[in-house]
N, C-alpha and C positions, 0 to 999 in steps of 0.2 A: 320511216318504218311504221307498219301498221300498229296503232295504239291498242287494238284489241288483242289480248293474249291468244296464242295458238292453242294453248291447253290450260284449263284451270281445274284442279282437283280440289273439291271442298269436302273434307271429312269423309273421303270415299272408303267404303269397305266392300269386300266381296267374300262370300262364304260358300264353300263346297261342303255340304253336310254339316259336320261339327267343326270343320277346319276353316279358319279365316286366312284366305290367300292374300287379302289386302285388309289392313286394319287402320281406319281413321287417318287416311293419307291425304295430306293437303300439299298442294304445290301449284306454282304458276310459271308457265314457260312463255316468254315473249315470242311473238311471231318473227320468223326469220332467223331464230337462233337454233343451235343444234344441241341436243341433250344426250349425254352418255348415261345409259341406265345399267347399273351394275348390281351384283348380288349373286350369292351362291344358287345352285339349282334348287328350285322350290321357294325362292325368296319372294316371288310375286311378279317378276318382270314380264313374263308372257301374259299373265292375267291382266296386268295393267295395260299392255298394248292391246289386248283383245277388248277390254272395256272401252279404251279410247277409240277403237275402230268400230264400236257398237256391235261387235260379235257377241259380247256379253253385256248384261246390264248390272250396274252396281246393286248390291244388297241394300246399301244405305249410302247417303251422301249424294253429291251432285257432280257431274262431269260436264264441262263446257268446252267445246271445240270450235275455234274461230267465232266465239260468241254465241254458238248454238248449243242448246241443251241436247246431250247425247242420247237421251231417252225420248223426249218429246219431239225432237227434230231429227230423228234417226236417219231418214232418207237424205236430208240435206247434208248432214255430216258425212255420210258415206260418199256423196258426190265429190267431196273435197279431201278425202283421206284414202291412202293406199297402204295396205299391210303386206309386207314380205314376211311370211311365216314359215314354220317348219313344214307345214303341209302346202304343197304348191297350188292345189285346186285347179290344175290344168286339165284340159279335156284329152284323155288318154288316146282316143282313136283319131284325133285330129293332128295334123302336122303342126310344126312350130309356126309356120306362116299362117295357117288357118286359125290357130289359137289367137294370134294377134289381130288378124283381120276381123274375127268375130267380136273381139273387144272394141275395136275401132268402130264397127257398125253399131254396137250397143251405145257407144259414147257419141255417135253422130259426127265422127271426125271426117274431114275432107282429105283427099290425097292419101288415103289409108295405105294403098299399095306401096307408094314411095316411102312413107314413114315406116312401114313394116320392114322393108328391106334395109333401111338405114339402121333400125334398132337391132335387127338380127346380125348385122355386120358389127355393130358396137359390142355385142356380147359374144362374138365369135361363133355364131351358129349358122352363118350363111350356107356352108356346105351341107348342113343337115336340115335346111329349112323345109324340105318336102317330106321328111321322115316323121312317122307317127310318134307322138310323145311317149307312148308305151315302151319304145325301144331306147329311150334316153337313160343315161346314167343319172345318179343323184345330182352330180355337179352340173350336168347339162340342163336338168330341170330347174335348178337354181338360176342359171343364166337366163333361161326363158322367162322365169318369174320376174327377174330384174327388168327384162325388156318390157314385160307387161306393165310393171309399175311405171316405167318411163312413158309408156304409151298413154297412161292415164293422166300424167302430169299433175300430180296432187299438190295441194297447198301444204299438206302435212304427210310426210312419209314415215312410216313406222317399220323399222328394220329389225327383225328378231334373228339374231345370230347370222347376219348376212354373209360372213366369211366362212361359215361351215360348209364342208363338202366341196370347197373350191380349191383348185390347184394354185400355185404361186402367181401365175400369169393372170388368172381370173380374180385373185385377191387384189392385185394391183389395179385391175379394171374396175373392181367394185369400189376401191378407194377413189378412183377418178369419177365414178358415177356420183358418189356422195359429195365430192367437191363441186361437181356440176349442179347437183340439186341445190346446194347451199348458195352457189353463185346466182342461180336463177331466182332466189328468194324463198325457196321451199324450206319450211321448218322440218327438221329431221330429228327423230328420236331413234337412237341406236342402242340396242341391247346386245351386249357381247361380253364374253369372258376374256377377250383380248384387251385388257384394260389400257395398257400403254398405247396400243394402236388406236383405241377409241378416244383416248385423251388428246391425241394429236389431231383428231377430226372434229372434236366437239368443244364448245365454249362452256357448257353447263354440265353438271353431274348430279345424278340422283342415285343414292345407294340404298338398296332395300335389304332388310333382314326380317324374315318371317312376316312379310307384308307391311312392315313399318319403315318409315324413313329414318335412317341413322347416319351418323358421320362415317365416311369411308375410312 
C-alpha cells in the first residue's frame, strides 16, 4: 500500500464571513482506505470535500493530497481527484455521450468511444446517450456525473451525498461503483446522511459538528 497518505489535514480552518465552516481540523487518511464523512447539515462536510478538491482554499492550515500541497500544487492535485457534488457541472446542450467524449479528449484518453459506451451502459443511460442533458431528470444527471467520475479514474474520489436523487436500482449501482473504486485501489471519501449504509462501505469515519472533529 502507498505509504504517502491520501489526505492530510493539518489544523485546517475555512471561514465564510464571520462563520467558521471548518475549525482547526486535523486528520490523516491512508491511501487506499475509504472514509465515511458524517454530520448534520451545515457541519462542514461539503466544505471539507471542496477544500480537498481545491475548489476552495483553506483560510488557515495545510491540506495535502497524495503528498501534494492543495494550494501550491493545485493543478497536480486536480489531475488526481474527482468530486461528485450536488452541482453536476455538465454541459446542458451536449448529449450524455458528448459530455463523456469531451472529458476523454481533455484527459487524452485512447479508445474514448468504446469507454464512453461502456460507462453509459454501466450507469443505465445507453438509451438516452444521444439526448441533450438539459432534458435529463436529477437522477439521470447524477448517473451521468458518476460515469464522468469513472472516466477520470481518480486516485481520490470525493462523493458528496452520492445516493441522493437516485432510485433503488441506481442506489444499488452506486454501491457497486464504490466497491469497484475501492477494489481498484482508489481512496474514497463518502459524505452521506445514510450512516448505516456508509458504514458498510467504509473502514474509517470522521464525524463533524460545526466544522470540528467530534466523536460520533
